[in-house]
RODOTOR-220078 format. One record per residue: x, y, z of N, C-alpha, C in turn. Coordinates in steps of 0.001 Angstrom, whole numbers. Each point is the difference from the previous one (the first is absolute). Layout:
# residues N
R      n.x      n.y      n.z     ca.x     ca.y     ca.z      c.x      c.y      c.z
R        X        Y        Z        X        Y        Z        X        Y        Z
...
This chain:
# residues 283
R      n.x      n.y      n.z     ca.x     ca.y     ca.z      c.x      c.y      c.z
R   -10997    -5742    -8664     1361     -261      459      997      244    -1126
R     -380     -406    -1206      892      221    -1143      141     1501     -286
R    -1117      718      112       55     1454     -186      883      638     1061
R      -56     -509     1219      845      502     1080     1472     -198     -330
R      333    -1168     -534     1394     -275     -372      476      934    -1104
R     -881      261     -965      369      877    -1121      194     1437      479
R     -973      525      769       97     1389      450     1166      201      960
R      285    -1003      828     1144      114      904     1308       93     -790
R      126     -824    -1035     1213       30     -822      134     1327     -731
R    -1112      517     -504       36     1300     -672      400     1100      979
R     -515      -77     1234      349      994     1009     1491      -35      310
R      541    -1199      226     1427      -98      332      882      380    -1190
R     -513     -198    -1206      746      448    -1183      131     1526        0
R    -1087      684      353       49     1458      106      914      437     1144
R      -21     -752     1093      892      300     1126     1453      -27     -457
R      341    -1022     -766     1377     -124     -484      312     1080    -1041
R     -939      268     -877      216      988    -1059      217     1404      576
R     -775      347     1018       82     1328      598     1085       98     1075
R      613    -1134      319      943      -39     1106     1239      847     -168
R      380      313    -1222     1193      804     -226     -168     1422      528
R    -1226      501      -27     -254     1385      386     -798      150     1292
R     -689    -1050      402     -866       85     1174      339    -1129      973
R      656      335     1133      362    -1018      984    -1225     -748      529
R      251    -1140      619    -1079     -876      461     -943      701      973
R      553      807      917     -850      683      980     -959      968     -687
R      478      696    -1020     -841      949     -717    -1061     -721     -824
R      381    -1107     -625     -975     -786     -758    -1084     -555      926
R      390     -412     1200     -964     -524      958    -1040     1059      359
R      449     1239      189     -939     1078      315     -967      232    -1163
R      525       86    -1210     -868      253    -1149     -986    -1153     -200
R      453    -1207      257     -919    -1135     -127    -1101       93     1053
R      371      328     1245     -996      130     1068     -985     1120     -305
R      515     1117     -534     -868     1120     -331     -996     -379    -1090
R      465     -721    -1015     -895     -441    -1073    -1056     -960      533
R      419     -891      897     -945     -941      611    -1075      750      775
R      426     1007      762     -959      787      785    -1003      698     -909
R      478      561    -1101     -895      696     -939    -1035     -966     -567
R      444    -1215     -329     -922    -1000     -542    -1098     -341     1011
R      340       44     1288     -944     -389     1050     -888     1148      480
R      233     1212     -480     -787     1154      443    -1507     -209     -191
R     -475     -539    -1149    -1452     -212     -139     -583     -866     1116
R      714    -1056      393     -487     -861     1083      -23      748     1326
R      982      878      208       66      766     1240    -1127     1027       53
R     -221      715    -1115    -1043     1026      -59    -1382     -616      150
R     -192    -1170     -579    -1313     -655       44     -407     -355     1430
R      946     -460      802     -306     -381     1385     1258      185      847
R      331     1242      366     1243      258      726       73     -716     1340
R    -1103      -22      720       17     -665     1304      213    -1503     -149
R     -696     -602     -948      153    -1432     -221     1360     -363     -553
R      547      874     -861     1297     -277     -611     1110      -59     1029
R     -115      806     1067     1054       44     1015     -382     -693     1301
R    -1158     -670        8     -448     -672     1219      942    -1145      356
R      537       23     1212      907    -1060      432       -7     -124     1514
R      250    -1190      466      123     -251     1441     1434     -338      378
R      891      -24     -993     1400     -355      259      941      969     -721
R       13     1259      388      877      960     -679     1480     -325      165
R      350     -628     1120     1412     -333      239      552     -951    -1048
R     -783    -1026     -336      445     -964    -1003       92      668    -1375
R     -937      893     -303       28      704    -1274     1230      903     -104
R      349      669     1100     1193      842        6     1255     -834     -194
R       48    -1135      703     1158     -900     -127      111     -514    -1422
R    -1131     -437     -569       18     -550    -1355      468     1043    -1012
R     -471     1233      149      374     1039     -953     1470      382      133
R      495       61     1241     1407      350      211      911    -1063     -601
R     -298    -1253      301      810    -1096     -529     -189     -110    -1511
R    -1241      200     -457     -273      -77    -1437      719     1073     -789
R       81     1209      567      715     1083     -680     1477     -324     -123
R      596     -467     1100     1411     -380      -38      237    -1152     -973
R     -934     -949      -14      108    -1140     -901      -42      443    -1458
R     -887      943     -322     -120      482    -1376     1258      733     -447
R      568      817      894     1219      733     -350     1129     -981     -307
R      158    -1014      844     1052     -993     -224     -254     -799    -1274
R    -1267     -357     -237     -337     -759    -1203      272      819    -1255
R     -411     1265        9      231      856    -1166     1493      172     -259
R      777      121     1069     1452      106     -158      551    -1258     -670
R     -486    -1171      438      465    -1259     -581     -378      -97    -1476
R    -1234      403     -348     -430      -58    -1395      781      978     -875
R      417     1116      581      790      962     -760     1400     -527     -303
R      594     -700      952     1408     -382      -87      239    -1412     -526
R    -1009     -859       65      166    -1395     -405     -763     -281    -1284
R      350    -1071     -707     -840     -448    -1113    -1412     -295      505
R    -1000      294     -806    -1383     -182      427     -282    -1425      466
R      526     -978     -731     -258    -1395      339      605     -352     1357
R     1222      476      272      655     -300     1276     -773      597     1164
R     -407     1265     -136     -730      659     1077    -1350     -672      230
R     -678     -390    -1072    -1275     -710      134      192    -1335      712
R     1058     -706     -366      261    -1303      609      195      135     1500
R      761     1002      423      232      201     1424    -1273      439      725
R     -902      662     -714    -1247      436      641     -886    -1179      385
R      188    -1138     -657     -806    -1178      319      305     -545     1394
R     1098      426      608      369     -528     1321     -959      454     1089
R     -924      899     -320     -941      446     1034     -804    -1169      567
R     -288     -990     -854     -739    -1177      478      847     -835      952
R     1311        2     -213      892     -730      903       85      689     1359
R       50     1327       -1      103      745     1262    -1241     -186      868
R    -1149     -307     -616    -1222     -162      781       83    -1156      982
R      789    -1017     -329       90    -1169      881      697      341     1315
R     1233      549       -7      598      379     1285     -794     1065      738
R     -664      908     -713     -824     1005      660    -1180     -659      717
R     -577    -1016     -630    -1113     -710      623      451     -698     1280
R     1231     -521      -24      513     -725     1162      351      944     1139
R      765     1049     -310      560      842     1057     -865     1203      366
R     -859      464     -925     -829     1169      280    -1424     -407      365
R     -619     -831     -847    -1379     -408      243     -113    -1221      905
R     1146     -612      320       23    -1178      883     -837    -1145     -550
R      -35     -128    -1321     -740    -1092     -615      884    -1237      -97
R     -643    -1146       28      723    -1257     -130      112     -352    -1483
R     1223      -53     -484      269     -322    -1399      707    -1343      -65
R     -520     -891     -825      527    -1349      -65     1352     -117     -679
R      645    -1154      142     1347     -199     -546       75       73    -1524
R    -1088     -335     -689       40       35    -1467      167     1425     -516
R     -760      909      581      119     1385     -454     1304      642      482
R      458     -397     1159     1296      498      452     1096     -474     -948
R      -90    -1279     -401      978     -538     -948      -58      710    -1339
R    -1224      267     -488     -152      709    -1275      576     1405       92
R     -168      628     1160      533     1349      199     1523       -7      -42
R      604     -987      653     1465     -108       -4      520     -221    -1411
R     -676     -876     -754      392     -234    -1392     -134     1290     -807
R    -1083      748      264     -208     1255     -710     1107      999      258
R      434      105     1246     1077      936      312     1346     -466     -569
R      147    -1302     -217     1188     -473     -726      -25      531    -1432
R    -1199       51     -579     -139      596    -1329      341     1480        9
R     -338      683     1104      354     1419      131     1511      174        6
R      701     -863      748     1462       68       38      592     -227    -1389
R     -642     -872     -765      464     -245    -1363     -204     1242     -863
R    -1127      682      196     -262     1217     -764      982     1110      358
R      408       54     1255      917     1051      443     1435     -266     -418
R      331    -1225     -343     1382     -373     -301      622      814    -1129
R     -717      277    -1110      617      801    -1059      324     1427      436
R     -663      466     1092      224     1366      453     1073       94     1074
R      632    -1110      326      861      -65     1170     1101     1045       -7
R      558      323    -1141     1091      956       -5     -259     1229     -841
R    -1245      222     -401     -264     1092     -926     -897     1067      571
R     -425      908     -886     -758     1153      437    -1456     -313      297
R     -412    -1249     -236    -1388     -345      258     -245     -468     1423
R     1020      -95      810     -144     -550     1341    -1013      780      826
R      164     1314      115     -911      782      821    -1414       12     -572
R     -200      178    -1306    -1363      -94     -539     -653    -1346      273
R      782    -1087      -54     -565    -1319      281     -436      -96     1457
R      821      516      905     -371        5     1413    -1213      891      232
R      -85     1106     -734    -1167      883       99    -1265     -741     -438
R      110     -801    -1061    -1146     -775     -478     -448    -1013     1046
R      963     -648      654     -341     -965     1052     -649      688     1193
R      570     1135      405     -574      749     1124    -1406      477     -324
R     -208      420    -1242    -1318      435     -428    -1009    -1138       89
R      413    -1207     -423     -893    -1153       57     -354     -357     1441
R      990      104      898     -256     -261     1419    -1015      998      549
R      185     1277     -320     -920     1025      488    -1393     -189     -589
R      -51     -392    -1274    -1294     -240     -620     -709    -1166      680
R      756    -1025      358     -581    -1129      724     -529      445     1360
R      683      958      627     -469      527     1280    -1338      703     -162
R     -177      730    -1102    -1276      675     -229    -1116    -1020     -238
R      335    -1098     -677     -995    -1054     -223     -414     -621     1325
R      990     -214      889     -294     -568     1313     -959      895      769
R      237     1319      -62     -901      931      664    -1382       20     -629
R      -71     -199    -1305    -1271       51     -701     -892    -1193      311
R      583    -1072      510     -803    -1172      342    -1066      365     1027
R      322      948      864     -954      453     1004     -967     1019     -590
R      521      905     -831     -795     1115     -502    -1136     -432     -925
R      232    -1030     -804    -1009     -397     -984    -1241     -622      634
R       51     -290     1286    -1157     -609      656    -1151      978      141
R      315     1285      199    -1068      968      209      233     1319     -735
R      867       -9    -1031      238     1188     -806     -184     -347    -1477
R     -655      881     -738     -196     -236    -1428     1282      288     -769
R       64     -521    -1224     1163      248     -854      159     1491     -275
R    -1122      688     -216       58     1438     -269      590      765     1175
R     -430     -328     1210      514      677     1186     1504     -201      139
R      457    -1210     -220     1422     -295      120      810      743    -1062
R     -539       74    -1226      697      719    -1060       30     1508      274
R    -1107      530      535      -63     1433      306     1017      372     1071
R       73     -793     1052      978      260     1044     1419     -128     -539
R      237    -1015     -811     1336     -203     -556      387     1171     -909
R     -960      466     -801      288     1115     -896      253     1289      750
R     -821      279     1015      141     1242      758     1293       19      810
R      227    -1063      768     1217      -51      811     1242     -141     -870
R     -168     -626    -1169     1140     -139     -905      529     1355     -440
R     -915      938     -310      411     1351     -396      711      700     1148
R     -571     -102     1194      566      686     1167     1383     -551      349
R      142    -1315      -24     1247     -612      450     1090       -4    -1066
R     -382       87    -1263     1013       -6    -1062      517     1398     -317
R     -704     1040      475      414     1367     -308     1340      386      633
R      231     -267     1301     1284      414      602     1231     -540     -720
R      105    -1315     -270     1193     -463     -730       70      538    -1427
R    -1173      268     -603      -13      533    -1371      571     1409      -50
R     -201      772     1074      489     1377       20     1527       80      -70
R      678    -1029      492     1458       -1      -25      551     -127    -1420
R     -792     -557     -900      457     -193    -1382     -966      656     -985
R     -693     1042      463    -1098      576     -777      469      645    -1298
R     -801     -185    -1015      133      739    -1248    -1368       10     -668
R     -313     1125     -636    -1286      105     -689       99     -720    -1341
R     -965     -853     -299       57     -751    -1261     -429      842    -1189
R      485     -378    -1145     -499      598    -1239    -1416     -508     -238
R     -703      602     -923    -1381     -399     -272      -71    -1452     -456
R      949     -391     -855       24    -1384     -480      282     -958     1155
R      994      340      820      338     -869     1127    -1141      -67     1012
R     -676     1118      220    -1136       -4      919    -1089     -940     -493
R     -206      -18    -1312     -987     -921     -579      402    -1448      248
R     1294     -297     -191      477    -1367      212      -75     -387     1468
R      340      926      893      -83     -268     1438    -1448     -234      420
R     -911      742     -604    -1418     -195      294     -476    -1365     -477
R      404     -363    -1200     -349    -1324     -530      553    -1091      905
R     1232      188      477      612     -969      904     -848     -177     1258
R     -467     1126      581     -829      -80     1196    -1335     -669     -260
R     -620      318    -1119    -1290     -611     -350      166    -1502     -221
R     1088     -392     -667      261    -1427     -215      167     -726     1328
R      640      664      977      152     -617     1312    -1341     -252      664
R     -925      954     -121    -1330     -164      576     -769    -1109     -700
R       77      -36    -1343     -671    -1053     -764      557    -1371      370
R     1315      -62      190      631    -1266      390     -587     -526     1305
R     -105      881     1007     -546     -417     1293    -1437     -467     -141
R     -810      768     -745    -1415     -350     -134     -156    -1341     -716
R      736     -187    -1104     -103    -1249     -765      458    -1201      827
R     1061      186      777      531    -1110      802    -1020     -411     1060
R     -537      994      717     -988     -299     1040    -1241     -642     -606
R     -452      526    -1124    -1193     -531     -652      224    -1429     -496
R     1165     -259     -579      304    -1335     -488       28    -1025     1114
R      625      377     1128       65     -918     1133    -1376     -216      618
R     -867     1024      -86    -1337     -114      577     -904     -884     -855
R      139      101    -1323     -892     -734     -901      454    -1427     -271
R     1314     -226       -2      513    -1311     -365      575     -757     1174
R      236    -1280     -224      635     -847     1008     1434      479      211
R      378      196     1259     1308      576      310     1148     -816     -580
R     -100    -1329      107     1085     -846     -508       96       74    -1519
R    -1151      169     -657        8       94    -1460      469     1375     -464
R     -269     1039      808      361     1363     -377     1475      301      241
R      570     -594     1044     1377      327      388     1008     -176    -1142
R      -46    -1118     -755      994     -147    -1075      -88     1073    -1081
R    -1203      588     -188     -162     1007    -1045      877     1220      287
R      188      316     1278      801     1165      370     1436     -123     -491
R      481    -1222     -128     1391     -204     -413      212      241    -1497
R    -1084      217     -737      166      324    -1419      693     1346     -178
R      -10      841     1037      682     1295     -137     1500     -164     -161
R      544    -1140      402     1421     -246     -236      253     -120    -1504
R     -904     -684     -698      111     -129    -1456     -143     1365     -675
R    -1009      773      441     -187     1341     -572     1221      879      258
R      590     -127     1186     1169      803      357     1197     -364     -877
R      162    -1290     -281     1097     -438     -867     -156      606    -1396
R    -1231      -51     -519     -256      499    -1354      210     1517      -78
R     -630      756      912      125     1457      -29     1419      446      344
R      630     -726      933     1367      351      367      954     -119    -1177
R     -208    -1023     -812      870     -179    -1169     -329     1012    -1103
R    -1305      201     -266     -391      881    -1096      346     1462      278
R     -167      445     1237      176     1415      311     1377      343      556
R      585     -933      779     1260      315      674     1134     -940     -379
R     -288     -956     -886      985     -988     -435      566     -794     1179
R     -843     -243     1006      398     -825     1138     -128    -1471     -384
R     1065     -747      172      -15    -1438     -255       77     -720     1333
R    -1034     -771      370       -7     -668     1300     1197     -928      181
R      569       16     1189     1092     -894      348     -561    -1395      247
R      629    -1016     -570     -507    -1375      117      -42     -465     1457
R     1019      368      773       31     -400     1406    -1125      679      764
R     -215     1284     -283    -1071      731      663    -1358     -625     -302
R     -241     -351    -1256    -1270     -606     -371     -169    -1391      613
R     1110     -724      186      -71    -1306      672     -437      188     1456
R      582     1013      654     -411      297     1368    -1449      434       57
R     -428      776    -1003    -1389      446      -47     -942    -1189     -138
R      385     -985     -787     -835    -1191     -173     -178     -739     1322
R     1073      -60      802      -76     -650     1316     -943      771      921
R      113     1337      -11     -859      830      840    -1461     -154     -402
R     -280       38    -1307    -1370     -152     -482     -560    -1366      399
R      791    -1046     -177     -459    -1350      359     -302      -89     1500
R      866      588      819     -191      -50     1451    -1248      768      423
R     -190     1197     -553    -1161      802      383    -1301     -612     -499
R       35     -612    -1186    -1198     -676     -496     -340    -1205      873
R     1016     -716      457     -256    -1138      895     -659      488     1282
R      509     1105      542     -586      547     1222    -1459      368     -224
R     -291      642    -1148    -1367      412     -302     -924    -1200     -133
R      442    -1031     -723     -836    -1191     -179     -149     -783     1303
R     1033       24      823      -72     -692     1276    -1025      653      914
R      -52     1331      -21     -985      715      809    -1414     -348     -442
R     -200     -130    -1309    -1315     -372     -497     -360    -1424      407
R     1000     -873      -12     -250    -1399      315     -439     -192     1439
R      577      810      903     -368     -127     1413    -1202      859      348
R     -604      613    -1058    -1230      731      224      175     1400      531
R     1156      631     -306      229     1370      475      514      859    -1143
R     -839      339     -967      456      733    -1173      495     1396      269
R     -435      614     1086      387     1400      234      791      178     1289
R      423    -1106      619      810      109     1203     1148     -972      -81
R      910      149      940     1125     -941       77     -317     -996     1109
R     -959     -867     -259     -417     -958     1015     1023    -1124      102
R     -130     -809     1056      976    -1060      241     -228    -1164     -945
R     1078     -739     -287     -106    -1196     -831     -723    -1094      747
R     -727     -811     -759     -680    -1142      604      963    -1206       21
């Protein structure tokens, strides 16, 4: 989990660094292409098994929403301080609660609903410094990205029952290339050799991040692992200051603290009621 936090921060640092010359849609394509290349050995070893699925519709939906989510997230990381964009990305755990209620028709207790409301108050606090400035649209893009990412997680709750991690990654990598190419063509430019190397590293880091996160959650207790993911906020603050001279806004960080506290409460509450991987009802 700690490795996942580190590689994710390094990836978003490259996203921001390359953002001056490569728009978010183009970066998303290069990242998807790098991910696909990394997965080629698994595909060649067992092509039929790698693509075996009984729910292609959900995979198509997840990839379409995931591609849009990545483009919006990359745009936010390019335009916002790393720490601010990371803080807003944590809202994905908050979005899971209303999605569970209105999409999955799950019964969610008043404690988690209350924690979610408190968390979104923290989001409003984080957005306050952007109220009249150029960060407004990037902040909204970050929120929309988190909502879409939560939608992909909701869909994955069904897929993980009878699909391996490799199969899900292969489908995501393949469809990611196909779906990210059209928007990338509108802003296409051929990278220099140095930039191509950095874009490739960015894509590989994204794949490593996914693998480490899934592995960490599989090996460790979910409630114990969840707080480790928030260390990327600390890494983002450090790298943002050292590389881009970004100084976190005190109000934004206060809102981030509220969001982190709310999402951690939700995670621990799920463990307490015996549902570490679902949004089960409160007892």
